[in-house]
MARTORKE-526294 format. One record per residue (C-alpha): residue number from 1; residue in three letters; chain; x, y, z. Coordinates in steps of 0.5 Angstrom, whole numbers, always signed. Example, Ala and Ser with C-alpha at 12.3 -4.5 7.8 and 13.67 -1.06 7.14 Angstrom:
<nodes>
node n->1; res->ALA; chain->A; c1->+25; c2->-9; c3->+16 .
node n->2; res->SER; chain->A; c1->+27; c2->-2; c3->+14 .
</nodes>
This chain:
<nodes>
node n->1; res->UNK; chain->A; c1->-100; c2->+102; c3->-114 .
node n->2; res->UNK; chain->A; c1->-93; c2->+105; c3->-112 .
node n->3; res->UNK; chain->A; c1->-96; c2->+112; c3->-113 .
node n->4; res->UNK; chain->A; c1->-102; c2->+111; c3->-109 .
node n->5; res->UNK; chain->A; c1->-97; c2->+108; c3->-103 .
node n->6; res->UNK; chain->A; c1->-93; c2->+114; c3->-104 .
node n->7; res->UNK; chain->A; c1->-99; c2->+119; c3->-103 .
node n->8; res->UNK; chain->A; c1->-102; c2->+115; c3->-97 .
node n->9; res->UNK; chain->A; c1->-95; c2->+115; c3->-94 .
node n->10; res->UNK; chain->A; c1->-94; c2->+123; c3->-95 .
node n->11; res->UNK; chain->A; c1->-101; c2->+124; c3->-93 .
node n->12; res->UNK; chain->A; c1->-99; c2->+120; c3->-86 .
node n->13; res->UNK; chain->A; c1->-93; c2->+124; c3->-85 .
node n->14; res->UNK; chain->A; c1->-96; c2->+131; c3->-86 .
node n->15; res->UNK; chain->A; c1->-101; c2->+128; c3->-81 .
node n->16; res->UNK; chain->A; c1->-97; c2->+126; c3->-76 .
node n->17; res->UNK; chain->A; c1->-92; c2->+132; c3->-76 .
node n->18; res->UNK; chain->A; c1->-99; c2->+136; c3->-75 .
node n->19; res->UNK; chain->A; c1->-100; c2->+133; c3->-69 .
node n->20; res->UNK; chain->A; c1->-93; c2->+134; c3->-66 .
node n->21; res->UNK; chain->A; c1->-94; c2->+141; c3->-68 .
node n->22; res->UNK; chain->A; c1->-97; c2->+145; c3->-62 .
node n->23; res->UNK; chain->A; c1->-103; c2->+148; c3->-63 .
node n->24; res->UNK; chain->A; c1->-104; c2->+156; c3->-61 .
node n->25; res->UNK; chain->A; c1->-106; c2->+155; c3->-54 .
node n->26; res->UNK; chain->A; c1->-112; c2->+158; c3->-51 .
node n->27; res->UNK; chain->A; c1->-111; c2->+164; c3->-46 .
node n->28; res->UNK; chain->A; c1->-111; c2->+164; c3->-39 .
node n->29; res->UNK; chain->A; c1->-117; c2->+167; c3->-37 .
node n->30; res->UNK; chain->A; c1->-115; c2->+167; c3->-30 .
node n->31; res->UNK; chain->A; c1->-109; c2->+171; c3->-31 .
node n->32; res->UNK; chain->A; c1->-112; c2->+176; c3->-35 .
node n->33; res->UNK; chain->A; c1->-118; c2->+177; c3->-31 .
node n->34; res->UNK; chain->A; c1->-113; c2->+178; c3->-25 .
node n->35; res->UNK; chain->A; c1->-109; c2->+183; c3->-29 .
node n->36; res->UNK; chain->A; c1->-115; c2->+187; c3->-31 .
node n->37; res->UNK; chain->A; c1->-117; c2->+187; c3->-23 .
node n->38; res->UNK; chain->A; c1->-110; c2->+189; c3->-21 .
node n->39; res->UNK; chain->A; c1->-110; c2->+195; c3->-26 .
node n->40; res->UNK; chain->A; c1->-118; c2->+197; c3->-25 .
node n->41; res->UNK; chain->A; c1->-119; c2->+196; c3->-32 .
node n->42; res->UNK; chain->A; c1->-127; c2->+194; c3->-30 .
node n->43; res->UNK; chain->A; c1->-128; c2->+201; c3->-28 .
node n->44; res->UNK; chain->A; c1->-128; c2->+203; c3->-35 .
node n->45; res->UNK; chain->A; c1->-130; c2->+196; c3->-38 .
node n->46; res->UNK; chain->A; c1->-135; c2->+191; c3->-37 .
node n->47; res->UNK; chain->A; c1->-135; c2->+184; c3->-41 .
node n->48; res->UNK; chain->A; c1->-142; c2->+186; c3->-45 .
node n->49; res->UNK; chain->A; c1->-144; c2->+193; c3->-43 .
node n->50; res->UNK; chain->A; c1->-141; c2->+200; c3->-44 .
node n->51; res->UNK; chain->A; c1->-139; c2->+203; c3->-38 .
node n->52; res->UNK; chain->A; c1->-134; c2->+209; c3->-39 .
node n->53; res->UNK; chain->A; c1->-130; c2->+205; c3->-44 .
node n->54; res->UNK; chain->A; c1->-133; c2->+200; c3->-49 .
node n->55; res->UNK; chain->A; c1->-135; c2->+193; c3->-47 .
node n->56; res->UNK; chain->A; c1->-130; c2->+188; c3->-48 .
node n->57; res->UNK; chain->A; c1->-135; c2->+185; c3->-53 .
node n->58; res->UNK; chain->A; c1->-135; c2->+191; c3->-57 .
node n->59; res->UNK; chain->A; c1->-127; c2->+191; c3->-57 .
node n->60; res->UNK; chain->A; c1->-126; c2->+184; c3->-60 .
node n->61; res->UNK; chain->A; c1->-132; c2->+185; c3->-65 .
node n->62; res->UNK; chain->A; c1->-127; c2->+192; c3->-67 .
node n->63; res->UNK; chain->A; c1->-121; c2->+187; c3->-68 .
node n->64; res->UNK; chain->A; c1->-124; c2->+181; c3->-70 .
node n->65; res->UNK; chain->A; c1->-121; c2->+178; c3->-76 .
node n->66; res->UNK; chain->A; c1->-115; c2->+183; c3->-76 .
node n->67; res->UNK; chain->A; c1->-108; c2->+180; c3->-76 .
node n->68; res->UNK; chain->A; c1->-105; c2->+186; c3->-72 .
node n->69; res->UNK; chain->A; c1->-111; c2->+185; c3->-67 .
node n->70; res->UNK; chain->A; c1->-106; c2->+183; c3->-61 .
node n->71; res->UNK; chain->A; c1->-101; c2->+188; c3->-63 .
node n->72; res->UNK; chain->A; c1->-106; c2->+194; c3->-63 .
node n->73; res->UNK; chain->A; c1->-109; c2->+192; c3->-56 .
node n->74; res->UNK; chain->A; c1->-102; c2->+191; c3->-53 .
node n->75; res->UNK; chain->A; c1->-100; c2->+198; c3->-56 .
node n->76; res->UNK; chain->A; c1->-106; c2->+201; c3->-53 .
node n->77; res->UNK; chain->A; c1->-104; c2->+198; c3->-46 .
node n->78; res->UNK; chain->A; c1->-97; c2->+200; c3->-46 .
node n->79; res->UNK; chain->A; c1->-97; c2->+207; c3->-49 .
node n->80; res->UNK; chain->A; c1->-103; c2->+211; c3->-46 .
node n->81; res->UNK; chain->A; c1->-106; c2->+213; c3->-52 .
node n->82; res->UNK; chain->A; c1->-112; c2->+218; c3->-52 .
node n->83; res->UNK; chain->A; c1->-118; c2->+215; c3->-52 .
node n->84; res->UNK; chain->A; c1->-125; c2->+217; c3->-54 .
node n->85; res->UNK; chain->A; c1->-130; c2->+215; c3->-48 .
node n->86; res->UNK; chain->A; c1->-138; c2->+213; c3->-49 .
node n->87; res->UNK; chain->A; c1->-140; c2->+220; c3->-47 .
node n->88; res->UNK; chain->A; c1->-135; c2->+223; c3->-53 .
node n->89; res->UNK; chain->A; c1->-130; c2->+226; c3->-48 .
node n->90; res->UNK; chain->A; c1->-123; c2->+224; c3->-49 .
node n->91; res->UNK; chain->A; c1->-118; c2->+222; c3->-44 .
node n->92; res->UNK; chain->A; c1->-111; c2->+218; c3->-44 .
node n->93; res->UNK; chain->A; c1->-112; c2->+210; c3->-43 .
node n->94; res->UNK; chain->A; c1->-109; c2->+208; c3->-37 .
node n->95; res->UNK; chain->A; c1->-102; c2->+204; c3->-38 .
node n->96; res->UNK; chain->A; c1->-103; c2->+197; c3->-36 .
node n->97; res->UNK; chain->A; c1->-97; c2->+196; c3->-30 .
node n->98; res->UNK; chain->A; c1->-94; c2->+190; c3->-33 .
node n->99; res->UNK; chain->A; c1->-87; c2->+189; c3->-37 .
node n->100; res->UNK; chain->A; c1->-88; c2->+182; c3->-38 .
node n->101; res->UNK; chain->A; c1->-90; c2->+181; c3->-46 .
node n->102; res->UNK; chain->A; c1->-93; c2->+174; c3->-45 .
node n->103; res->UNK; chain->A; c1->-98; c2->+177; c3->-40 .
node n->104; res->UNK; chain->A; c1->-100; c2->+183; c3->-44 .
node n->105; res->UNK; chain->A; c1->-101; c2->+178; c3->-50 .
node n->106; res->UNK; chain->A; c1->-105; c2->+174; c3->-46 .
node n->107; res->UNK; chain->A; c1->-110; c2->+179; c3->-44 .
node n->108; res->UNK; chain->A; c1->-110; c2->+182; c3->-51 .
node n->109; res->UNK; chain->A; c1->-112; c2->+174; c3->-53 .
node n->110; res->UNK; chain->A; c1->-117; c2->+173; c3->-48 .
node n->111; res->UNK; chain->A; c1->-120; c2->+180; c3->-50 .
node n->112; res->UNK; chain->A; c1->-121; c2->+178; c3->-57 .
node n->113; res->UNK; chain->A; c1->-124; c2->+171; c3->-55 .
node n->114; res->UNK; chain->A; c1->-130; c2->+175; c3->-52 .
</nodes>
């Protein structure tokens, strides 16, 4: 009897703590879209169709399940790497005009939900 009461109390404590721990917040879609618009990202990227660059859906598929996906996207946004375009040519990726790490991570997280 004592063991089952102790187990129940332990389980209750774990559940209570889990409820108090903030869950990972969903990306702010409006902020992500505004940052994309301000940086003219839609010139090369569309939600579901390939333009000059891959669609947001293809980008999300490429990084699906990868623990470092957010970091890789933020690096891509901030370092102007050479990227291969849909027509096979290469050019430097435009740097996103933001020094706000939270804003850049939000954009990456939003893209990964596409």
